[in-house]
Rosetta silent file (secondary structure, phi, psi, omega in degrees, C-alpha in Angstrom):
SEQUENCE: MVYVADLDRPVPADDDAHHLIRVLRLRPGEPVVAGDGQGGWRVCRYRGTPRGSDGGPVPELLEVDGPVTVVPRSAPEVTVGFVPAKGDRPEWVVQKLTEAGVDRIGVLRSVRAVVRWDGDRGVRSVDRLRRVAREAASQCRSPWLPELVGVLDLAGLAQLVAPAPLALAHPGGDPPSVAMPALAVGPEGGWDDSELAPAGFPVVGLGPGILRAETAAVASGLLLCALRNGLVSEARRPPPGPPPDR
SCORE:     score description
SCORE:     0.000 S_00000001
   1 L     0.000  129.373  172.873  107.580  100.526   83.008 S_00000001
   2 E  -118.696  134.558 -174.590  107.138  104.273   82.763 S_00000001
   3 E   -95.239  136.090 -178.535  105.285  106.037   85.584 S_00000001
   4 L  -133.556  159.880 -179.257  102.588  108.599   84.865 S_00000001
   5 L   -78.173  -30.462 -174.606  100.188  110.604   87.009 S_00000001
   6 L  -136.265  115.646 -178.528   97.036  109.599   85.080 S_00000001
   7 L   -71.712  -18.689  176.379   96.635  106.243   83.355 S_00000001
   8 L   -80.677  -22.567  174.833   93.761  107.594   81.256 S_00000001
   9 L  -135.790   78.683 -171.076   96.043  110.290   79.868 S_00000001
  10 L   -73.992   97.621  179.199   99.555  108.821   80.171 S_00000001
  11 L  -109.062  109.401  179.892  101.958  111.751   79.933 S_00000001
  12 L   -67.955  150.560  171.739  105.555  110.774   80.841 S_00000001
  13 L   -64.768  163.810 -176.086  107.738  113.166   82.793 S_00000001
  14 H   -56.521  -44.106 -179.290  110.460  114.928   80.810 S_00000001
  15 H   -63.787  -39.616  179.811  113.185  112.527   81.946 S_00000001
  16 H   -69.242  -38.604  177.375  111.062  109.500   81.060 S_00000001
  17 H   -62.709  -41.471  177.440  110.166  110.962   77.666 S_00000001
  18 H   -61.307  -40.312 -179.363  113.860  111.531   76.961 S_00000001
  19 H   -64.083  -42.006 -179.857  114.578  107.910   77.933 S_00000001
  20 H   -66.477  -40.895 -173.194  111.915  106.590   75.557 S_00000001
  21 H   -81.605  -49.848 -169.543  112.973  108.817   72.671 S_00000001
  22 H   -95.693  -31.222 -176.413  116.752  109.109   72.966 S_00000001
  23 H   -92.706  -57.165  179.637  117.891  106.086   74.985 S_00000001
  24 L   -74.843  -24.717 -179.734  115.500  103.275   74.043 S_00000001
  25 L    51.372   53.361 -179.011  114.930  104.796   70.585 S_00000001
  26 L   -66.584  154.081  175.521  111.481  103.271   70.304 S_00000001
  27 L  -103.268  149.776  178.874  109.720  103.059   66.985 S_00000001
  28 L   -53.083  134.026  179.847  106.119  104.177   66.490 S_00000001
  29 L    96.657  -12.856 -179.859  103.706  101.439   67.501 S_00000001
  30 L   -70.511  144.353 -178.193  106.010   99.711   69.987 S_00000001
  31 E   -75.240  144.591  174.994  104.340   98.754   73.299 S_00000001
  32 E  -136.040  129.878  176.666  105.122  100.650   76.495 S_00000001
  33 E   -89.278  122.973  177.093  103.772   99.686   79.912 S_00000001
  34 E  -107.497  136.419  178.553  102.619  102.720   81.889 S_00000001
  35 E  -129.689  158.512  178.291  102.014  102.554   85.634 S_00000001
  36 L   -99.339    1.006 -179.627  100.777  104.951   88.277 S_00000001
  37 L    76.207   -0.349  179.854  103.093  103.637   91.017 S_00000001
  38 E  -120.515   27.977  176.888  100.060  102.702   93.126 S_00000001
  39 L   100.190  -14.762 -178.784   99.411   99.251   91.692 S_00000001
  40 E   -94.790  144.654  176.990   97.731  100.271   88.440 S_00000001
  41 E  -155.186  158.902  175.508   99.176   99.705   84.971 S_00000001
  42 E  -155.214  157.400  177.532   98.123   99.443   81.349 S_00000001
  43 E   -83.684  134.022  175.316   99.685   98.788   77.943 S_00000001
  44 E  -124.102  173.530  175.290  100.206  101.814   75.711 S_00000001
  45 E  -121.155  137.034  177.650  101.702  102.363   72.270 S_00000001
  46 E   -74.557  130.315 -173.830  104.542  104.717   71.497 S_00000001
  47 L   -95.756   -0.086 -176.377  103.354  107.324   68.993 S_00000001
  48 L    97.296 -162.272 -175.107  106.703  108.517   67.758 S_00000001
  49 L  -122.770   63.445  173.329  108.175  111.952   68.237 S_00000001
  50 L   -63.654  153.519 -175.668  105.777  114.564   66.897 S_00000001
  51 E  -112.786  139.231  175.645  106.902  118.092   67.647 S_00000001
  52 L   -85.813 -176.509 -176.884  104.992  120.898   69.271 S_00000001
  53 L   -65.497  -24.075  179.984  105.170  124.581   68.455 S_00000001
  54 L   -91.412    4.149  179.011  108.118  125.031   70.824 S_00000001
  55 L    88.664   -7.719  179.600  110.122  122.265   69.158 S_00000001
  56 L   -93.955  170.037  179.575  109.719  119.845   72.065 S_00000001
  57 E   -62.808  141.860  174.998  107.757  116.577   72.158 S_00000001
  58 L   -75.363  157.127 -175.670  103.991  117.006   72.420 S_00000001
  59 L   -61.390  -29.905 -174.325  102.382  115.518   75.546 S_00000001
  60 L   -79.877   59.818 -179.611  100.577  112.743   73.613 S_00000001
  61 L   -76.817  -28.199 -178.258  103.689  110.595   73.345 S_00000001
  62 E  -118.091  145.344  178.093  101.799  107.464   74.414 S_00000001
  63 E  -118.776  129.548 -179.374   98.482  106.111   73.193 S_00000001
  64 E   -61.329  135.471 -176.882   96.313  103.916   75.424 S_00000001
  65 L  -142.946   25.902  178.772   96.110  100.361   74.068 S_00000001
  66 L  -178.458  164.932 -178.777   94.704   98.205   76.858 S_00000001
  67 L   -74.051  161.616  175.695   92.607   98.127   80.031 S_00000001
  68 L   -78.908  129.426  173.819   93.876   99.186   83.437 S_00000001
  69 E  -110.900  136.036 -179.230   95.036   96.305   85.624 S_00000001
  70 E  -115.243  124.159  178.349   95.385   96.829   89.366 S_00000001
  71 L  -101.126  117.710 -179.554   97.824   94.720   91.402 S_00000001
  72 L   -62.377  148.992  174.987   96.991   94.686   95.133 S_00000001
  73 L   -70.168  138.673  178.175   99.781   95.624   97.517 S_00000001
  74 L   -67.603  149.826  179.817  101.311   92.635   99.269 S_00000001
  75 L  -126.531  143.371   -2.991  100.598   92.242  102.960 S_00000001
  76 L   -76.518  160.790  176.582  102.010   92.902  105.411 S_00000001
  77 L   -68.064  133.775 -178.907  103.822   95.991  104.182 S_00000001
  78 L   -98.867  130.890  177.918  107.575   95.625  104.601 S_00000001
  79 E  -122.983  133.941  173.257  109.607   98.565  105.888 S_00000001
  80 E  -127.404  123.687  173.395  113.400   98.768  106.096 S_00000001
  81 E  -105.396  144.405  179.221  115.138  101.733  107.689 S_00000001
  82 E  -144.246  154.110  177.706  118.865  102.306  107.301 S_00000001
  83 L   -95.515  122.308 -175.314  121.501  104.803  108.384 S_00000001
  84 L   -63.917  141.961  175.768  123.334  106.225  105.328 S_00000001
  85 L  -105.771 -175.945 -178.062  127.023  105.456  104.919 S_00000001
  86 L   -73.766  162.425  172.914  129.672  107.234  102.878 S_00000001
  87 L    71.746 -147.056 -176.516  129.899  107.322   99.103 S_00000001
  88 L   -95.974   13.819 -178.939  127.281  105.821   96.828 S_00000001
  89 H   -64.049  -35.563  175.998  126.273  103.037   99.209 S_00000001
  90 H   -59.583  -39.963  178.128  122.916  104.664  100.110 S_00000001
  91 H   -63.090  -41.280  178.853  121.945  104.655   96.419 S_00000001
  92 H   -63.256  -42.640  179.257  122.913  100.988   96.152 S_00000001
  93 H   -60.416  -48.662 -178.061  120.846  100.119   99.231 S_00000001
  94 H   -63.742  -40.506  178.289  117.758  101.901   97.915 S_00000001
  95 H   -59.315  -48.476 -176.148  118.138  100.316   94.489 S_00000001
  96 H   -72.146  -36.292  177.021  118.335   96.789   95.886 S_00000001
  97 H   -64.771  -37.818  177.015  115.555   97.269   98.451 S_00000001
  98 H   -64.133  -45.371  178.904  113.303   98.516   95.654 S_00000001
  99 H   -61.599  -34.455 -179.128  114.144   95.507   93.504 S_00000001
 100 H   -70.471  -21.756 -179.688  113.393   93.207   96.447 S_00000001
 101 L   101.673   17.739  177.953  109.881   94.651   96.761 S_00000001
 102 L   -65.520  136.503 -174.995  110.199   96.617  100.008 S_00000001
 103 L   -83.460  -34.643 -177.911  107.187   98.898  100.451 S_00000001
 104 E  -138.265  132.748  178.607  108.720  101.633  102.576 S_00000001
 105 E  -120.008  124.293 -178.883  112.356  102.708  102.908 S_00000001
 106 E  -110.565  131.474  173.946  113.355  104.964  105.776 S_00000001
 107 E   -94.595  123.753 -169.979  116.539  107.022  105.954 S_00000001
 108 E  -113.424  154.988  167.221  117.584  107.226  109.607 S_00000001
 109 L  -104.443  153.668 -176.582  119.825  109.261  111.846 S_00000001
 110 L  -151.546  155.603 -178.999  121.774  107.532  114.599 S_00000001
 111 L   -58.412  -41.502 -175.564  124.160  108.371  117.429 S_00000001
 112 L   -94.762   10.645 -179.327  127.036  106.514  115.771 S_00000001
 113 L   -64.223  136.955  175.534  126.320  107.630  112.216 S_00000001
 114 L   -84.568  -39.646  179.613  129.361  108.850  110.297 S_00000001
 115 L   -92.743  129.132  179.775  127.291  110.590  107.610 S_00000001
 116 L  -113.790  112.780  177.719  124.981  113.348  108.844 S_00000001
 117 L  -102.875   88.012 -178.834  122.130  114.302  106.526 S_00000001
 118 L  -116.287  155.853  173.773  120.698  117.387  108.192 S_00000001
 119 H    58.728 -138.597 -177.203  118.843  120.410  106.838 S_00000001
 120 H   -62.323  -34.167  179.180  119.036  121.119  103.111 S_00000001
 121 H   -61.730  -41.022  178.561  121.581  118.364  102.595 S_00000001
 122 H   -63.908  -41.729  179.474  119.111  115.834  103.944 S_00000001
 123 H   -62.185  -46.676 -179.442  116.311  117.117  101.708 S_00000001
 124 H   -64.429  -41.502 -177.594  118.499  116.942   98.598 S_00000001
 125 H   -66.570  -42.287  179.380  119.863  113.515   99.480 S_00000001
 126 H   -67.220  -38.633  176.222  116.433  112.001  100.125 S_00000001
 127 H   -61.032  -40.537  178.180  115.102  113.485   96.877 S_00000001
 128 H   -62.759  -40.634  179.244  118.015  111.863   95.045 S_00000001
 129 H   -66.956  -32.540  175.962  117.197  108.506   96.633 S_00000001
 130 H   -63.505  -38.394  177.326  113.580  108.855   95.522 S_00000001
 131 H   -66.399  -38.871  177.063  114.797  109.186   91.943 S_00000001
 132 H   -61.630  -43.934 -179.897  116.976  106.096   92.425 S_00000001
 133 H   -63.444  -40.824 -179.841  113.968  104.154   93.738 S_00000001
 134 H   -63.822  -43.831  179.199  111.824  105.274   90.812 S_00000001
 135 H   -64.732  -40.756 -179.902  114.448  104.195   88.274 S_00000001
 136 H   -66.100  -42.271  178.999  114.921  100.836   90.004 S_00000001
 137 H   -63.929  -37.943  178.166  111.174  100.192   90.148 S_00000001
 138 H   -64.064  -42.182 -178.913  110.882  101.058   86.458 S_00000001
 139 H   -63.442  -38.341 -177.997  113.683   98.638   85.559 S_00000001
 140 L   -95.950    9.842  173.851  112.067   95.739   87.421 S_00000001
 141 L    56.785   46.595  179.048  108.563   96.682   86.203 S_00000001
 142 L   -85.164  129.870  177.194  107.087   97.070   89.633 S_00000001
 143 L   -73.475  -11.845 -179.341  103.479   98.354   89.696 S_00000001
 144 E  -116.685  130.299  171.222  104.182   99.849   93.132 S_00000001
 145 L   -88.697  136.293  177.194  106.684  102.582   93.910 S_00000001
 146 L   -70.098  149.195  172.022  108.208  102.341   97.391 S_00000001
 147 E   -83.073  125.384  179.869  107.560  105.150   99.841 S_00000001
 148 E  -114.540  120.040 -173.997  110.893  106.748  100.729 S_00000001
 149 E  -125.958  155.266  176.928  110.933  108.801  103.920 S_00000001
 150 E   153.550  169.459    5.490  113.552  110.582  105.969 S_00000001
 151 E   -94.476  130.281 -172.496  115.566  111.747  107.640 S_00000001
 152 E  -121.371  155.515  165.052  113.987  110.196  110.778 S_00000001
 153 L   -90.394  176.179 -176.734  115.002  109.023  114.220 S_00000001
 154 H   -61.787  -38.756  179.978  113.861  105.626  115.468 S_00000001
 155 H   -63.380  -38.434  179.006  110.847  107.087  117.266 S_00000001
 156 H   -65.332  -41.870  178.676  109.727  108.787  114.057 S_00000001
 157 H   -68.163  -39.153  178.480  109.979  105.573  112.047 S_00000001
 158 H   -60.787  -40.616  178.288  108.186  103.623  114.786 S_00000001
 159 H   -66.222  -35.797 -177.847  105.324  106.112  114.685 S_00000001
 160 H   -69.039  -37.285 -175.659  105.153  105.868  110.901 S_00000001
 161 H   -90.462   -9.330 -179.325  104.866  102.061  110.786 S_00000001
 162 L   -56.671  144.441   11.437  102.464  101.742  113.748 S_00000001
 163 L   -85.123    0.942  174.377  100.534   99.656  114.626 S_00000001
 164 L   -66.264  142.546  179.044  103.178   97.270  113.263 S_00000001
 165 L   -75.691  147.472  172.339  106.110   97.002  115.684 S_00000001
 166 E   -96.818  127.450  177.224  109.510   98.391  114.725 S_00000001
 167 E  -111.980  156.335  177.816  112.401   96.000  115.380 S_00000001
 168 E  -108.962  133.978  173.308  116.133   96.712  115.365 S_00000001
 169 E   -72.763  123.524 -175.350  118.650   94.530  113.553 S_00000001
 170 E  -159.570  137.183 -179.159  121.135   93.475  116.230 S_00000001
 171 E   -55.295  138.274  177.961  123.320   90.397  116.807 S_00000001
 172 E    88.181    0.048 -179.644  121.690   87.748  118.951 S_00000001
 173 E   -78.308  177.797  178.623  118.135   88.804  118.228 S_00000001
 174 E   -67.380  159.811  176.357  115.214   86.612  117.194 S_00000001
 175 L   -63.187  153.532  175.845  114.980   85.342  113.592 S_00000001
 176 L   -58.462  146.875 -176.523  113.244   87.645  111.082 S_00000001
 177 L  -151.066  147.077  175.707  109.469   87.232  111.023 S_00000001
 178 L   -69.249  -12.536  173.482  106.496   88.700  109.175 S_00000001
 179 L   -69.114  -19.496  175.385  105.092   89.418  112.625 S_00000001
 180 L  -127.044   76.900 -172.024  107.712   92.194  112.724 S_00000001
 181 L   -82.157    2.962  178.055  107.685   93.512  109.124 S_00000001
 182 E  -118.099  120.781 -173.479  109.466   96.789  109.959 S_00000001
 183 E  -132.217  131.455  178.714  113.191   96.538  110.604 S_00000001
 184 E  -108.666  133.383 -178.928  115.770   99.266  111.233 S_00000001
 185 E  -111.200  131.233 -175.360  119.455   98.677  110.484 S_00000001
 186 L   -82.953 -176.162  179.838  122.093  100.698  112.298 S_00000001
 187 L   -76.871 -176.270 -177.546  125.369  102.255  111.147 S_00000001
 188 L   -55.780  -37.903 -178.928  128.714  100.499  110.757 S_00000001
 189 L   -83.802    1.490 -179.913  129.390  100.693  114.493 S_00000001
 190 L    83.610  175.750  179.546  125.989   99.308  115.416 S_00000001
 191 L   -72.423  143.152  173.934  123.297  100.829  117.586 S_00000001
 192 L   -75.379  153.052  179.693  124.314  102.845  120.614 S_00000001
 193 H   -57.285  -32.034 -179.569  123.154  101.577  124.021 S_00000001
 194 H   -69.302  -17.231  178.249  120.962  104.656  124.316 S_00000001
 195 H   -96.019  -20.763 -176.626  119.065  103.496  121.200 S_00000001
 196 H   -86.281  -60.366 -169.625  118.724   99.852  122.199 S_00000001
 197 L   -77.584  -50.544 -169.701  117.556   99.590  125.775 S_00000001
 198 L   -60.457  -38.943 -175.422  115.503  102.669  126.709 S_00000001
 199 L   -78.765  -18.254  177.997  112.961  102.490  123.871 S_00000001
 200 L    72.544   25.901  177.486  112.347   98.768  124.309 S_00000001
 201 L   -68.383  138.994  171.997  112.433   97.901  120.610 S_00000001
 202 L   -66.097  155.352 -179.275  112.556   94.145  119.901 S_00000001
 203 E  -116.572  145.410 -178.840  115.769   92.975  118.231 S_00000001
 204 E  -125.801  131.950  178.003  116.148   90.729  115.199 S_00000001
 205 L   -94.747  150.196 -179.408  119.309   88.853  114.237 S_00000001
 206 L  -113.970   18.142  179.093  120.489   88.335  110.664 S_00000001
 207 L   128.301  175.624 -174.550  122.823   85.411  111.280 S_00000001
 208 L   -75.272  -20.897 -177.928  125.902   84.485  113.279 S_00000001
 209 L   -92.397  174.137  176.208  128.267   86.894  111.505 S_00000001
 210 L  -103.284  118.938 -177.302  128.559   90.667  111.516 S_00000001
 211 L   -93.732  152.943  168.795  127.422   92.192  108.219 S_00000001
 212 L   -61.582  153.995 -174.261  128.386   95.504  106.707 S_00000001
 213 H   -58.385  -45.168 -177.711  125.677   98.079  107.258 S_00000001
 214 H   -70.283  -33.154  176.461  124.558   98.184  103.623 S_00000001
 215 H   -66.243  -41.561  179.031  124.614   94.380  103.355 S_00000001
 216 H   -62.847  -38.847 -179.999  122.476   94.093  106.488 S_00000001
 217 H   -64.197  -46.425 -179.425  119.928   96.557  105.092 S_00000001
 218 H   -68.098  -40.772  177.585  119.545   94.656  101.822 S_00000001
 219 H   -60.400  -38.569  178.757  119.502   91.281  103.600 S_00000001
 220 H   -60.406  -47.080 -179.966  116.711   92.567  105.851 S_00000001
 221 H   -64.787  -42.512 -179.874  114.566   93.523  102.870 S_00000001
 222 H   -63.578  -44.548 -178.645  115.221   90.280  101.008 S_00000001
 223 H   -65.248  -46.863 -177.992  114.449   88.115  104.033 S_00000001
 224 H   -65.135  -40.847  178.837  111.250   89.924  105.006 S_00000001
 225 H   -68.762  -37.393  177.665  109.913   89.958  101.443 S_00000001
 226 H   -65.946  -40.029  176.810  110.780   86.284  100.954 S_00000001
 227 H   -64.501  -44.973 -179.607  108.984   85.397  104.191 S_00000001
 228 H   -61.740  -39.077 -176.491  105.956   87.467  103.219 S_00000001
 229 L   -85.596    2.597  177.471  105.775   85.887   99.774 S_00000001
 230 L    74.776   17.985 -179.884  106.082   82.356  101.146 S_00000001
 231 L   -78.928  -25.915  175.561  109.411   81.698   99.452 S_00000001
 232 L  -136.223  158.443  179.301  111.036   80.650  102.725 S_00000001
 233 L   -97.541  151.805  179.589  109.662   79.434  106.028 S_00000001
 234 L   -69.915  137.958  177.978  110.154   81.195  109.310 S_00000001
 235 L   -80.836  147.462  177.386  112.920   79.807  111.493 S_00000001
 236 L  -122.819  130.622  176.842  112.124   78.744  115.019 S_00000001
 237 L   -70.989  134.365  177.941  114.615   78.745  117.829 S_00000001
 238 L   -66.956  149.452  177.984  114.846   75.338  119.478 S_00000001
 239 L   -63.362  150.334 -179.910  113.745   75.202  123.091 S_00000001
 240 L   -63.222  136.949 -179.909  116.607   75.421  125.575 S_00000001
 241 L   -87.232 -177.291  178.817  118.054   72.047  126.466 S_00000001
 242 L   -68.145  153.696  179.016  119.205   70.764  129.831 S_00000001
 243 L   -63.051  147.173 -178.255  122.300   72.376  131.307 S_00000001
 244 L   -66.139  149.107  176.769  125.560   70.654  130.327 S_00000001
 245 L   -67.063  144.651  178.095  127.071   68.139  132.691 S_00000001
 246 L  -107.362    0.000    0.000  129.943   69.452  134.725 S_00000001
């Protein structure tokens, strides 16, 4: 999948054109699926590498060869927010959440965060993650590009996903549910008490163990998308039993 701004005149971005020409080394006439990232896609044909007056590829690299098909967005929309960790783990999280089919990915700030993405650093880092999401969506041929937002606090993400409720991943919480399709995952040290209690966010548990922050973020996206798509059934907590005999 290569993403273009206009499916009636599919002009790949420079990086995508380079990938088609130099990396994939397509031959004239080979099919290429072009998408607009908003659910629409169509089959095109690669025209080869004609050269313009400046020596670069001419815009008409692809030729339309099929009707536009529109894939509706799945409902409800799934949102996963995460607090970035050190190294390349944020890129890995975004890649896997995109592959899972998450609709919106939020980059969060938190009291206990080790990595601080503020100011220009935050802008550059989020832009880099958008490129990662685009590449991942292209690899898995997704007709929808995820919305990647940040850097936000919990209140900002809650406002963005409203009227859907925002839940926090936290040990001991309720099982994941499509009734709460927006889930925020905290940093390695977990959410601070000032982030848990005062705002009154519901909490969702991801199992009896304690997961690494990046594992919890990806698990959240996989579980919510699987529930939405009917691949797994929602778990129900058993009613409390009688108190044990003493």
